[in-house]
N, C-alpha and C positions, 0 to 999 in steps of 0.2 A: 559638323563633326562636334563642334562644341555644345549645339542642342541635342545630339545623340547621347553625349556623355552626360548631360544634365539630366535626360529622361532616365538614363540607365542608373544614375545615382539615386534620384528619386524613388525608382522602383525597389532598389535594394535597400533604402532607408524604410520604406513601407513594409518590406518583408521583416527586416529586423524588428520594427515597431510591434507587428503582428507576433512575431515570436515572442517578444517579451510580454504581451499581453496574454498569449496563450499559457506562458509559464506561470504568470501570477494566478490566472484564473484557475488552472492547474493544481497549483499549491493550495489555493482555497477549497477545492473540492476534495483533496486528500486530507484537509484538516477538518472538513466536516464529515467525512466518513469515520476518522479515528475518533474524533470527538464524540461522535454519536455512539459507536462501539463501547467507548470508556464510561460514558455516562449511563448507559443501559447495563453495562456489566456493574457498575458501581450501585445502581438501583437493586439489581440481582443479588449481589452480595449482602445486602442489608435487609432483604426480604421485602422490597418494596413493590413487590407484583411484576416486576419486569424479568424476563429471561434474557440471560447474556447472549448476545448474538455476533457473528462474525462481521467481516467486511462485507462479505456478499448479503448477509442478512439484512443490513442496513437498507437496501434498496427495498426489501418486502416490508420492513416496517415503515418506510417512507411513503410507501404507495398505499397505505392505509390510513394516513393522515389526510385531513382537508386538502383538496387541490393537490391530491397524491401524484397523479400523472404529470401535472405541471413541475412538481418538484423532481420527478424521475428524469424529465427531459433535461432539465438544468444541471441535475447531477451527473448524467450521462454526457452531456456535452462538456461539462467541466473536466471529467476524467478523461475524455478523448483529447481534451486541451494538453493536459498533463503527459498523456502518451506522446504527442506531439513534441513536447519540451523533451521528453526522455530520448526521444529519437535525435534531436539536434544535439543533444549532451553525447549520445553514444556515438552516431556515425559522424557528425560533424564538429565534435569536440568543442561544444558551447563553452564548457567550463576551462578549456585550455588545459586539459589534464596531461597531454603529450602522449608520446608512443614509447615512453619506457615502459617497464614491467609493470610498475605500480599503477601509471595511467592507463594502461590497457586492461588491467584488472578492474580498475574502478569504471571503465567504460562498459566492460561486459557485465558488471553489477548493475549499471543503469539501464542496459539494455533488456535484462531479464526483468528488472523492475517494471520497465515500459510493457512487456508483455503481460505481466500480471494484471497491471492497470487496463489493459486493452481487453483482457478476458472480464475484468470486472466491469468495464464500461459496456462491454457487449452484452453482459448480463442484466445490466440495469435496464436497457432498451427492451431485451426479451421480456422484462416483467410488465411492461405496458400492456401486454396481450393476456396476460396471467393474473391481474391484480384479484386478490382473494384473501380471507382471513387466514389460510393456512399455508401461504407461501414460506413464510419463516421456517417452518416445519420440513419442507420439501429439501433444503440444502443437504443434510445428511443423506436422505434417501438417494438424490442424485450422484453423491460422491460414492455411495457403496455401488451404485448401478455401474459407475464408471469402473470402479475397482474390480467388480464382477467380470466385466468384458476384458479388461486387462488381464485378470488372472486366467481367462480361457486361451489366452496366447501362449505360444511356445516361450518359456523363461519368464511368464509374465510374474510370477512370484518375486522374481529376481528384481525386475522392472519396478515392482511396487516397493520392494525394499529400497533400492537406489533412490526412488522418489522420496520416501520417508527419510532417508538419510540427507537429501538436498534440503528437506524442510528443516531438519535440524541444524543444518549447516547455515541456513538463511538465520535462524534463531540465534545461533553463537556468532555469525556475522554481525548481527544487529549490536549484541552486546560487545563485541570487539570493537565496533565502530563507535560506540558510545565511550569507549575507553581512549581511542587513539586520536578521533578527529577533533580539531579545534573547529567548532560550528561557528563561533563569532566571526572568523575570518572572511567568510561569505557574506555577512550582513553590513549594511551601510548604516551603522550606529555607532554611539560613542564607546569608548574601550570598556567604561563602567557597565553600560546597558549589555554590550556584548558578551561579557563574562557572565552576567546573570542569566541571559536567554541560552547560553551555551549549556548551563545547568539545567534548564527546562529541556534542552535537546537530550542531554545524555540520559536524564531520567525517562524521557519517552522512548528512546532507542532500547534501554535496557528492558523496559516492561514489554515493548512489542517483541523483543527476542525471547523473553522468558514465556510469552503466550504462544509462540509457535512450537515451543519444545514438545510439550504433551501431543500437539498434533502429529509432529514427526514420529514420535513413539508409537501412536496409534497406527500410522501407516506402515512403519517398519514392522510391527507386530502383525498386520494384517498380511504383508508378504510373507513372513516366516511362517505364519500358520496357515496361509492360503486360504483365508476367511475375510471376504470382503466386508462382512458386518463388522469387523473391527474398526473400519476406516470411519472417521468422524470429521467434522466440520471444525472451522476456527472458533466458532461458539462453543462448540463440545469442548475443546481444549481448555477454554476459559471455565466452563462448569467442572472439569475435572481439577483444576485447582481448588475449588470450593469444596470438593470432596476430600481433600487431605486434611490432616489436624490442623486446627486453626484456619480451615480453608475460606470461611468467610474473609476475615482479614487478610488473607494472602491474596484473595480474588480482589478485595477492595483496593489492596495496595498496587496490583497490577492494573486495576481500572484506572485508578489516578494517573498511574503511567502512561496509560494509553490517552487520556486526556490531556496530559502533558505534550505528548506527541502530536495530537492534532492541533493543540494551541500553538506548538512550534510551526506548524505547517502555515499556520495563519500569519505566523510573523515572518516566515519566508516569503508568503505572498505579497506582504508589504514592504518588507526591509532587505530582501535578498537583492545582491548584485547580479543583474541579468545582463549576461553578455553574449547576444546572439551571435553567432559565427559571421564572419566577414563575408564569406561566400558560401555557396551550397554545395561545393564539391567535397565530396567525402575525404575526411582525413585519416 
């Protein structure tokens, strides 16, 4: 009996250690995505020859670099690791959010985040068979094709408008998160450094929220006018910021914020308190 319990304990410890590794690798992959988006958007803002791209476009850009397929595989595996961690947070309450109203809402948000990164990770692996110089330009066309299919369904225009409102809600939610959350309490660092890193996180969340708002408007208008051509990508929403008065500076500020978001994800990969669930029974 004692031997059985010991083996069971070792197995549970291995699972917890694996979950912790998945979380740290996943945060690193997320950091790479947003750091790349921010740096390319910053180059675009000041006319350095790059185009602003979205999170999905990062894979297309990466595929065109030396050893592109290797980088794609590593990025895809990292993103799937983050999806696993989101599942542990949402289903098994790895962050101990609880089952009160606020805790449930937080875990629902983690579940939707996991779904988003699952789609992103799947898209990264799809690129392995589609490596080519025009991949980054196909993001908008693919989104418009999906919107056209949706508009062809009964109440498709309404569904598309609701989708746009959800995207707007994600943008606003990021800004609210920046204002309300104490990011430092989840980090294993000194109080002084936690305050500084919290400022980095707030900057990043505000910028990410601001970048989602134009995309949400595009999708809402596409549903309102029943025109799929009005649907754009995340990268196009960044370009829309540049087209406003003082747009280069506005895009540049947003790009720096996205760099901050990516940098904070790397901070989380190193310093976040990872608390894998004690058991794998859904909470």
